[in-house]
MIDREN-249492 format. One record per residue (C-alpha): z, y, x; residue in one letter. Coordinates in steps of 0.05 Angstrom, whole numbers, plus 5000, padded with zeros to 4 digits. Last residue first. Layout:
BEGIN
ZYXa/...
This chain:
BEGIN
685857133724x/684757703684x/677357603683x/675056973710x/673756503652x/671356893594x/668357493628x/665457103687x/662356603640x/659557103600x/656057423654x/653256753682x/650656593613x/647157293614x/644257173678x/641956493655x/639156693591x/635557273634x/632356723676x/629456353616x/625957073598x/623557113673x/620756443663x/616756593600x/614657223628x/611956833688x/608356363639x/604956903600x/602057173667x/599756493685x/596256343617x/593257093619x/590356923688x/587256293666x/584756663598x/581257213637x/578156633688x/576456223622x/572956803587x/572956693509x/568357143476x/569857693426x/569958303472x/565458173532x/562157683489x/560058293442x/557558663503x/554158013523x/550257993453x/548758683458x/544958573525x/541457933496x/539158283440x/536258863479x/532358253524x/530357923459x/527858563426x/523958713489x/520657993491x/519258053417x/515658693422x/511458383478x/509557763435x/508158223380x/502958603421x/499857973449x/499857673382x/496158323354x/491958353408x/489157653404x/488257763327x/484158373346x/479758063397x/478157443354x/475957953299x/472558403344x/468157843376x/466657623302x/464258293291x/460258363356x/456557703345x/454457923277x/452358583304x/456159223303x/458859723261x/465759653234x/470359733173x/465460103132x/468260313067x/464360083005x/470559982967x/469759182971x/469659273047x/463659453088x/460459203157x/455159673176x/449559323220x/447359423288x/441658943296x/441458333336x/441957763288x/438158233234x/432458223291x/431657523285x/430957493215x/425458063223x/421757553274x/422457063220x/418957493170x/413557673224x/412056943234x/404456973221x/399856363208x/400156463129x/397757143135x/394957263062x/390757893053x/391258202983x/385658682965x/382258292916x/389158072881x/391957322897x/391056812845x/394856202877x/397956642933x/398056433010x/404056793043x/404757523054x/411357753077x/411457183131x/415756573146x/419556563078x/424756013082x/423955583021x/419655133070x/425854713076x/425854492997x/431154222963x/436654503005x/432955203006x/433355212932x/440254942928x/442455552968x/445855443030x/453055543026x/458756073027x/464755852985x/470955933032x/468256563070x/467056873001x/460557002958x/462057212888x/455857552863x/450657122901x/448756592848x/444755962856x/448655402891x/454555472851x/458655452913x/456656162937x/449656332956x/445156323020x/437856323027x/436356722965x/429156842947x/430457462895x/425457762850x/418257562843x/416058242849x/419158312921x/412958582957x/407058672907x/401458112912x/401657932839x/404557202852x/410057582895x/409457882966x/415057803009x/421558183013x/426157602987x/427257283056x/429457913086x/434058083031x/437157403029x/437857413102x/441858073101x/446157933040x/448057253061x/450957473132x/454458093099x/457657663044x/460157223102x/462457723149x/466458113095x/469357453068x/471157363144x/475057983145x/477957863079x/481157263107x/483457613168x/487158153122x/489557633075x/492457183134x/496757753163x/495258503190x/500958923168x/499259383109x/503559063049x/501759382985x/505459982964x/500660112906x/498860812936x/498760433002x/492960002973x/491959483037x/485259313064x/486859643127x/491859153138x/492758653082x/499058333101x/501757853048x/502657183085x/503757433152x/507458053137x/511557753080x/513757213129x/516157703184x/519958113128x/523557463109x/524857263179x/528557903194x/526958613174x/524059133119x/526758793059x/527359323007x/520359372984x/519458572978x/525758602937x/522759022881x/523658552829x/531558632820x/534258182765x/540958442744x/546557892740x/552658412769x/551758022836x/544258112845x/538857672818x/533557762869x/526357762873x/521057572923x/513857622914x/507757272946x/501557702943x/495757212959x/498556622917x/498457042864x/502556752802x/504156172837x/507756432902x/514156702864x/520356612906x/527756672886x/533657002912x/540856872885x/545957392887x/553257242906x/560357392870x/566857202906x/567657862943x/560858232930x/555357912959x/548458042951x/548358742930x/540858992923x/541059732945x/539260352900x/534660852927x/534461112998x/527460963015x/529360423059x/533360073006x/539159733035x/540258973025x/548058853008x/554258493032x/560758653002x/567258483029x/574158762994x/579958763040x/587458663019x/592259152999x/599858982986x/605359462973x/604759702906x/600259112885x/593958802894x/590559492917x/583359302941x/580959593006x/573959713021x/569359373069x/562159413074x/556558953109x/549359233112x/543658743112x/536358703142x/533658033128x/533757303152x/536957363224x/542757753196x/544857123148x/545856773210x/550857313236x/553657313166x/555256583168x/558156643236x/562557213208x/565056813149x/566656213193x/570256603243x/574656993186x/575856323156x/578856063225x/583356763228x/586456643166x/592357133167x/597456953118x/601457433072x/600657053002x/595557542984x/591557413051x/591356683039x/588156762968x/583357332995x/581356923051x/578756313004x/575056812954x/572057083013x/569856413044x/566656252973x/562456862972x/560656743042x/558156003022x/553556262967x/551056783009x/549156293063x/546155823017x/541656362980x/538756523049x/537855903084x/535855333043x/532955742987x/529856283014x/528456063089x/526155383062x/521255783008x/519256233070x/517155603108x/513355353052x/509556033045x/507856023120x/505055243113x/500755443050x/498456113087x/496255723145x/492955223099x/488955773067x/487456053135x/484855353161x/480555333096x/477256043112x/475855823178x/472455143155x/468155543108x/465456023160x/464055383202x/461155003142x/456455623130x/454155633203x/452754913201x/448255043140x/444355533173x/443455063234x/440854483184x/436254973154x/433055183218x/432354463238x/428954383170x/423954923185x/423354613256x/420153983224x/416454333169x/412454643226x/407955213194x/411555803231x/410755473297x/412856063350x/417056353298x/420155703279x/422655653350x/425556323356x/428756143286x/431755583326x/434555983380x/437356443335x/441255933297x/443655593361x/446156263382x/450456363313x/452355663320x/455655813386x/458856463355x/461856003298x/464355413346x/464355423417x/469255903453x/470756513407x/470656153343x/474955653365x/479656193389x/479456413312x/483655843284x/488455793344x/489956533338x/491356513262x/496856003285x/498856493336x/500157023288x/505256543249x/509156433311x/508757123339x/511257453270x/517056893270x/519457173334x/518757883322x/522657853256x/528357443291x/528957963345x/529058513291x/533958183250x/538757993310x/537958693331x/541658963266x/546358403266x/548758553342x/548959313329x/553459213271x/557758683306x/557959233366x/560759773316x/565559263287x/568859123354x/572158443350x/578758163386x/581857703329x/589357853316x/595457403312x/602257573285x/608757953293x/611257693359x/617458013375x/620258433430x/626958693457x/632858953414x/633159653445x/637259923508x/641160453467x/646060773519x/652061113480x/653861743454x/660261723407x/658361703340x/658662373296x/651462403284x/649561663290x/645561553227x/643060893217x/636060703232x/636959993257x/635859873328x/628659773352x/624459193362x/618359293407x/611458973374x/607658353398x/601358223366x/598657533395x/591757513420x/585157203390x/577957093420x/573256953362x/569756293350x/562556323323x/560355663354x/566455293391x/565455283464x/571255593490x/575255353430x/580554963476x/580855593518x/582856013462x/587955553431x/591455503492x/591756283505x/594456323435x/599955783445x/601656183512x/601956793474x/606656473420x/610956183479x/611356903507x/613257223447x/618856663428x/621556703499x/622457433493x/624857413426x/630556903452x/632057373511x/633257963462x/637357553416x/641857323470x/642758073491x/645158173423x/650957673435x/654158153480x/654558773423x/650459343446x/655359923472x/
């Protein structure tokens, strides 16, 4: 038979367990709005009698020794945590992509409404006026002015793309230095504090929450993988070994950015080649990993790399260049436009009779050049301009293939009143042209207006596509977040029910004490009387 006073221990333990549960419920309720807080519960186990051998003892009723609170546990689901962080990275990537591409759309929306395409139309109208009065110096000046506005608009788009690149690079720098490096450093510091507490037998739930919150924030920046193994501190004590890595999608060696109390450091190189920003990481072993661009495939880092480095169809896939449609891609599209525009009009203006009466014998008579004012070998959208020769002389534009010559050949017939060359220039504006990249590959066939329309439509489609992806990713993320909150979040309704239940258990334990007192009083004061 169990000793009489053992029952008092059972009642005492019941009250202690109930009080501990009430305290934890109160802690949950008080932290209902605390960011990163994880709902807790008290671990209660049944206390059994000792394992003594009772082979020859008289059989008796074994009632157990009650319940005991052994600790406090956080309610988390590792599988849901992993899904949450993976989806968080995807959600952040699409959101950042939409923001960056929307800036590009703002630039090219001007071209669609009233800027470049409007200037192209004005240029055609002025050429038509010149074709009617080819000897008018005033109209020739108007044509030159219209051409200058086109070059200025093209320059402006290139300049704005450079400004967006600078802004995106600055945002990336903040993400790397103020967020990524800060998070991994703080996580490693928390790992050290947590291990110290665990060695002394404590369960630092608040430190766990701080670490998990930082990991959640880190997951918005890059694709990460959290791993836990067990370190044997002594024969009877094992503690968790925490590490975080950026996995290699190709299956190679990952980059370890946190290994217990060690942490990696990421750096950004935007000076060596501003058109191709490079990320590198000194991992936890001190090795510099220069392949970070290839391993990062999600989160804000990937979005910024796509926007800044994305070369689209201009990417060399054999060199693992970024094939997203980013600033580089649209800047190169404008470069192709600038080169084609200059080439077509320079060619028409140069195809005129030279001093000897032979077409083209006097060489190039360029209307458009790079910023040198004389050469055409390195024309880009940023440096396209009206040539110095045309700026100095509005009549430099050749209205006819057969101008008046100082000493013409006997069979040469000048046509100074003709506007045949201007007509050819007008036709160039409506001709279907092959727009080619530096490798000679045709990227589109169409008129100048159709080409710009396609650029505007393309960036608009990219924004719409990524916006739709972002909405889908947000909905999926919210669903996973709700599932996570159902496990780890604090529900006031549920905690209220728990509080009432534990209070009833506590009151029942007190009543158990009273019953024991009454029984003991009867034994001592009433038996045998």
